N, C-alpha and C positions, 0 to 999 in steps of 0.2 A: 510507550514502552521504551525502556532503555535497551537499544539494540546496537550501540556503539561503545567501544572503548577507545578513547583518544589519549595518546600520550603526547605531551608537549614539553619541549625544552626551549626556554627563552634565553637568548644570548644577546644582551644589550651592549651596545658600545656606550660607555658612560661618558657624560659631558666633559669631565676633567680627568679621565683615566682612573676614577675611583674603583674600588672593589665592586664587582657586579652583584654580590650576594644581597645587599639591601634592595636592589632593584628586582631581583628574582623573588625576594620575599614579598614585594608589592604585587608581583604577578600571582603569587600563591594566594594573597589576600583577595584578589579578584575572583579566583576560583572558589575560595571559601564563601564569598558573598553570593555566589551563584546557587548555593545550597543544593549541590549535586554530590553524589558519592565520589570521593577522590582518594588517591593515595600518593603522597609525596615520596619520591625516590631520591637517590643520591644525585642523579643526573637529569631526571625528568619527572613530571607529575602525570599520573594517569587519572582520567575522568571517565565516569560512567554516565551516559546520557543518550539522547537522540541526536541525530546529525545536526538539526537546526540549532539546538542548544550549544553544541560543540562549536559550530561556526560563529555563532554570536559571541561565545566566550573568547575565541581567538581575537575577534575584533575588539572586545572590551579590554583584553590584555594589552593589545597594541595601543589602544586609546590611552590607557593608563601610562604607558611608557612615554607617549607624546606629552602628556601632562607633566611628567617628570623631566621633560626636556632632554630625553635621550636622543642623540643625533641619528642613530640607526639601530635596528633590531633585526636579528635573525630568529625566526620561529621554526624549529624543526618539529613537524607534526606527523604522527602516525595514527591511522584509523584501523580498527578491527571491527568488522560488521558481522553480526549474527542475527539474521531475521527473526529467529525464535526468541531473542533476548540474550543478554550476557551480563555477567557481573564481574567485577575485578577479582573477587574470590574464586570464581570459576577457574581462572588461569593461575592464580598465585596462592590461593588459600592453603594448598598442601605444603607450602613452604613457610607459612607464618610461624610455626613452632621451631623452625630451623634457623631463625635469625641469630646472627652473631652480633652482639651489642658492643 
């Protein structure tokens, strides 16, 4: 059961001071490959899963940053736990039609 919403913001220190966005894109690819429900936001990505999946995902993101030779990474992570189950839409669905593009 998906009983966790996890938001993660990855802040890599890039090897030569490059733009961080391509590295963040790589972190999002790791999330996409996990085949879990997710939503990319402007400053963080929210994932819907169980705790074990979320923790493994954090490790995989960090492993990918190491593969890309990132000298250091800060991962800011927040968890919302609902024992009865939770979806991203439960918290944000009412705002989906209000988006400003």
